[in-house]
N, C-alpha and C positions, 0 to 999 in steps of 0.2 A: 300500230306498227312502232317498234322502238327504233331509236337512232343509235347506230353503231359508229363510234368515233374511236379511231386508232391514232392516238397521239401520245407524246411523252415528254417528260422533262420540264413541265410547267411548275413554276414555283408560285403556288397560289393558296391562300388559306382555306379556300372552299374545294380544293381538289378532293377527289374521291378516294376513299380508303376502302377498296373491296378486294376481295380475293380472286385470283385468276387460276384456273386449272392448267393453263399453259405456260405462265411464266410468273416470277415473283414480281410483286408491285411495291415500289417505295411509297411510304406516306405521303411524301411531297410531290409525286409525280403522277401523271395519269398514264396508264399503260394500256394494254389491250383489254378493254372492259367495257361494260355498259354501267351507267352509274347513277347512284341516288345520294352518295354519300358525300359528307362534307367533313373537314377537319385536317388538322396538320399533325406532325409528328415524325418519327423515324421508324424504320423497320419494315419487314416484309411479311405478305401474307399469301397464301394459296387458297384457292377455293372456286366458288361459282363466279360466272361472268355476269356483270351487270352493264348497263349502258352508261356511256360517258358523256352525258349531255354538256357538263362543265367543260371537258376537254375539247368538244366540238366548237363551243362557244368561243374559247380562247384561240383555238386554231383558225378560226374564220374571222377573227377580230370583231366579234359581236359587241355592239355598242347599243344599249337600250335607248328607245326614243321616249323622251319625256311624255308627250301626249299619249302614246301607247300605254305607258307605265300607269299614268293617272287613270286612264280609262279601266284598265285591268283591275287596279286597286279598287275603285269604286264598285265595279261589277262584282268583285270578290266580296267585298264588305256587305253589299246587298245580299248576295247569295247566302253568306254565313248568317246575316240576320234572319233571313227567311227560313233557312235550314234548322235553326236553332228550335223552331216551333214545331218541327216534325217529330212525331212520337218515336221515342227510343234514342233521340239524339241528345247527347250530354255535352254541354260547353265547359270546358275546364278554364281555370283562372288565365292560363297563358294565352287563350284564344283558340286552341285546338279543340276540334269537335270529334266525337267518337260515337259511333253506333255499333253496339255488339250484335254479331250475327250468330255466332256460335260460342258458347261458353267452353273454355277448355278445362282440362282436369290435370294437366301435368305441372312441370316446373314454370315458375313465373321469372323472367329474366331482370337482371340488373343491368344499369347502363354499362358496366364493364365487361358483360358477357358477350360471347360470340353466339349469334342466332342463324337459324336456317329458316327462311321465310319465302312462301310463295306470295306473289302480289300481282296486281295490275293497276296501273296508274292512268288516270284521265284528267282533262281539264273540266272546268264546270260547264262547258258547252258540250260535253259529251265525247270529245275527241280523246281516243286512247293513244298514249305515247309510249307505253311499254307494258309488257306482260311476260313474267317469268312462266305463266301457264302455257302461253303460246311457245315459248322456247322448250318447254317440257323439262325444266330443271329449276329447282329453288335457288334462291341467292343465298350465300353465306357471308356474313360480315360482322365485324365488331359493333356493337349497338351504340357505342359512343363515338363512332366516326361517320355517322349517317346525318342527314338534315334533322334539325331539332324536333320537328313533327313526328318523325319516326322514332327517334330516341325516347321521347315522351310517351307516345302512344303504344308502343309494342310492349313497354314495361307494365302496361295494364292488362295485357293478355297472359294467359297460361298455355303451355303446349297443347296443341289440338284447337286453340281458340282462333276465332275469325272475326274481324271487325272491319268497318269502313271508317277511314280517317279523313277528316276534312281539314286540310292544312292551309292556314293563311300565309301569304307570302313571307311574313316575318319569321315564320317557322320552317319555310321552304327554301327557295332560291332567291328570295329578296328581289331587289331592284335591278340585279344583273341578269335575272333569268338563266336559262340553260340552252344556249344554242337557239336553232330553229324551232324545236318542239316545244319549249317552254319560254314564253316570253317574260319580260319583266313584270314583277309584281303579280304574277298569277297565283290564284288560289288552286291547290291541287286536291284531287280526290283518289285515295288509295284503298283498295280492297286488299287486306293483308291478312295471311293465314300463318301463324307461328307453328312451324313444323317441329322444331326442336330447339332446345338451349344447350350449349356445350360448355 
């Protein structure tokens, strides 16, 4: 189940930059959305709603616990080390791991493109924290305004393609985590389907 956070006006470099069908969102603020994205800038976008875990964390004054972060980091590193041995999993120089599920045949996005994506995200313990499939609506966002693991991984897909991304904390939400759903230094798993490139 995703975490729905409605907050605004936060000046933070990791704020989400996602489109909203209901209201414009400034690049420097978290509005009514669910979120994955990170980055700064200025301007407004409209589009699909995503979850705003970063906004929730800021609103609740979330402070990561050192012991929890170290534990999650070690567990994540162990998981990725073992996962690298799984057939079909490719480990990239950045540390991102990807496993292709379906090869696409359409356009391949650049970091500067706006993409439409269906996804579900979970922790390495299997806990699902968000799913566009469950909402029945794909997400639309600028690819260079999301967490690094998404920016890198989605550029490897073509339209119609589907893959599983295994994202180390350094390419995700890092030591700050994202509210109650994603703790500090969590390794994340995303099943992503590139619907279209705009």
